[in-house]
C-alpha positions in Angstrom: -0.1 0.1 -0.2 2.8 2.5 0.7 4.3 1.9 -2.5 1.2 2.7 -4.7 0.4 5.8 -2.1 4.3 6.3 -3.4 3.4 6.2 -7.1 0.0 8.0 -6.3 2.6 11.4 -5.4 4.7 10.5 -8.1 1.9 11.0 -10.5 1.5 14.6 -9.3 4.9 15.4 -9.7 4.9 13.8 -13.0 1.9 16.1 -14.3 4.1 19.3 -13.2 7.0 17.9 -14.6 5.1 16.9 -17.9 6.7 13.6 -17.8 3.9 11.9 -20.2 5.2 8.2 -20.8 5.6 8.4 -17.1 1.7 9.6 -16.2 0.6 7.0 -18.7 2.9 3.8 -17.7 2.2 4.8 -13.7 -1.9 5.3 -14.4 -2.3 1.9 -16.0 0.2 0.1 -13.5 -2.0 1.7 -10.5 -5.5 0.6 -12.1 -4.4 -2.7 -12.5 -3.3 -3.2 -9.3 -6.9 -2.8 -8.1 -6.8 1.2 -7.9 -10.4 3.0 -8.8 -9.6 5.3 -11.7 -11.1 8.0 -10.1 -8.8 8.0 -7.2 -5.8 8.5 -10.2 -7.5 10.6 -11.9 -8.2 12.8 -8.5 -4.0 13.0 -7.9 -3.8 14.0 -11.4 -6.3 16.9 -11.3 -3.7 18.3 -8.0 -1.2 18.3 -10.5 -3.1 20.2 -12.7 -4.0 22.5 -10.0 -0.1 23.1 -9.2 0.4 24.0 -12.8 -3.0 26.0 -12.5 -1.1 28.2 -9.4 2.2 28.2 -10.9 0.8 29.8 -13.7 -1.0 32.1 -11.9 2.5 33.9 -9.9 4.0 33.9 -13.3 6.5 30.9 -12.7 4.6 28.8 -15.7 3.1 30.4 -19.3 0.8 29.5 -21.6 3.0 26.8 -23.1 3.4 25.4 -19.9 -0.2 24.7 -19.3 -1.2 23.4 -22.7 2.1 20.7 -22.0 0.2 20.0 -18.8 -3.1 20.0 -20.3 -1.1 16.9 -22.8 -0.1 15.1 -20.2 -3.7 14.7 -18.3 -5.0 14.3 -21.7 -2.3 11.6 -22.4 -3.1 9.8 -19.3 -6.7 9.9 -19.9 -7.0 8.2 -22.6 -4.4 5.4 -21.4 -7.4 5.1 -18.5 -10.2 5.6 -20.9 -10.0 1.2 -21.7 -10.8 0.9 -17.8 -13.5 3.7 -17.0 -16.3 1.8 -18.3 -18.7 4.4 -18.9 -21.3 2.6 -21.4 -24.5 5.0 -22.1 -27.5 4.1 -21.1 -30.9 5.6 -20.8 -29.4 8.1 -18.2 -26.7 9.2 -20.0 -27.4 13.1 -20.9 -26.1 15.0 -23.6 -24.0 18.1 -22.5 -22.5 20.8 -24.4 -19.1 22.4 -23.5 -17.5 25.8 -24.8 -15.1 27.9 -23.7 -16.4 31.9 -24.0 -16.1 34.5 -26.4 -13.1 35.9 -26.4 -11.4 33.1 -24.3 -9.4 30.3 -26.3 -7.8 27.9 -23.2 -9.4 24.9 -23.3 -7.1 22.5 -21.2 -10.0 22.5 -18.5 -12.8 21.7 -20.8 -11.2 19.0 -22.5 -10.2 17.0 -19.7 -13.9 17.8 -18.5 -15.1 16.4 -22.5 -12.9 13.1 -21.6 -14.4 12.5 -18.7 -18.0 13.0 -19.7 -17.6 10.8 -22.7 -16.4 8.2 -20.5 -19.3 7.9 -18.0 -21.3 7.6 -21.5 -22.3 11.1 -22.1 -23.2 12.4 -25.5 -20.7 15.3 -25.5 -20.6 18.3 -27.9 -17.7 20.4 -27.9 -17.6 23.5 -29.5 -14.2 24.8 -28.7 -13.0 28.3 -27.8 -14.2 31.5 -28.4 -17.9 30.6 -28.9 -20.5 34.0 -29.3 -22.9 33.0 -26.9 -25.8 32.7 -29.6 -23.7 30.4 -31.1 -23.8 28.4 -27.9 -27.3 28.8 -27.1 -28.2 27.7 -30.4 -26.0 24.5 -29.9 -28.1 24.0 -26.7 -31.7 24.5 -28.8 -30.3 22.0 -31.6 -29.2 18.8 -29.4 -31.4 19.4 -26.6 -29.1 19.0 -24.1 -29.8 18.7 -20.5 -26.3 20.4 -19.3 -24.3 22.9 -20.5 -21.0 23.8 -19.3 -19.1 27.4 -19.7 -15.3 27.6 -19.4 -13.9 31.2 -18.8 -9.8 31.4 -18.1 -9.8 35.0 -18.1 -11.3 37.5 -15.9 -11.9 40.0 -19.0 -14.2 36.9 -20.3 -16.4 35.7 -17.2 -18.9 38.9 -18.8 -20.2 36.5 -21.4 -21.2 34.2 -18.7 -24.6 36.7 -17.1 -24.7 36.7 -21.0 -25.4 33.2 -22.2 -27.8 32.8 -19.2 -29.6 36.2 -19.9 -30.4 34.7 -24.0 -31.4 31.2 -23.1 -33.6 32.6 -20.3 -35.1 34.4 -23.6 -35.5 32.1 -25.4 -37.3 29.9 -23.2 -34.6 27.1 -22.7 -33.2 28.5 -19.1 -35.8 25.4 -17.9 -34.2 22.9 -19.9 -30.9 23.1 -19.2 -28.9 22.9 -16.6 -25.6 25.6 -16.8 -22.7 24.4 -14.8 -19.4 26.8 -14.8 -15.6 26.6 -14.4 -12.2 27.7 -15.0 -9.3 29.4 -13.1 -11.2 32.7 -12.2 -14.5 31.8 -11.8 -15.6 31.8 -8.2 -18.9 30.3 -6.5 -20.1 33.8 -5.5 -19.5 35.1 -9.4 -21.6 31.4 -10.5 -24.4 32.3 -8.0 -24.6 36.5 -9.2 -24.4 34.7 -13.0 -27.2 32.8 -12.4 -25.6 29.4 -13.5 -27.4 26.2 -11.6 -23.9 25.1 -10.2 -19.9 25.7 -10.2 -17.2 23.4 -10.2 -13.7 24.0 -9.3 -12.1 21.0 -10.9 -13.1 18.9 -14.0 -14.0 15.7 -11.3 -16.3 18.0 -9.6 -17.8 19.3 -12.7 -18.4 15.7 -13.5 -20.2 14.8 -10.6 -22.8 17.1 -10.6 -23.6 16.6 -14.5 -23.8 12.6 -13.4 -26.6 13.7 -10.6 -28.5 15.7 -12.4 -29.4 13.0 -14.6 -30.3 10.9 -12.0 -34.3 9.7 -11.6 -35.8 12.3 -9.1 
């Protein structure tokens, strides 16, 4: 067990060091030893949080964010065969987008991968997506969940814009809105009128999963 704990802790360091091969190998080995995939993802998320803090403090820059995101993405792909997320009647449709003016997509991409392994149909609109296009995608797809991401504080204002258009179009009661991103806070989410705030990808997936449960 001590060895497993050491390997789990090592995953954090490997994410921060962008060591793709090590992360992939250790993640698969731990899974084959019986460690739940979610536990492994939580550890990798800790590494991503450290990367995010280093970015905020000016120690890391956009290239480092991208490398960390790619490292995590590679590890998630390696874990996919061990994460039996089968589509069921309870699996929903989710529209994901990074709001207009923002081109950051690391967190959104991780959420998309995790939701897909849970059996959700994911409609990923990409980055820098205008509010009107987001709302149209919700209408056309009949999505039950809309996930919005924003990293830059200057673009947070796009989130209440989307919420307002959903309300005007009569869609606010048909889709639940969840938001996340480095600069998003629970207080902001509450004022913006969304249904939930996720501090990390795993939290977001758990919330989406709970919304799909009967009752």
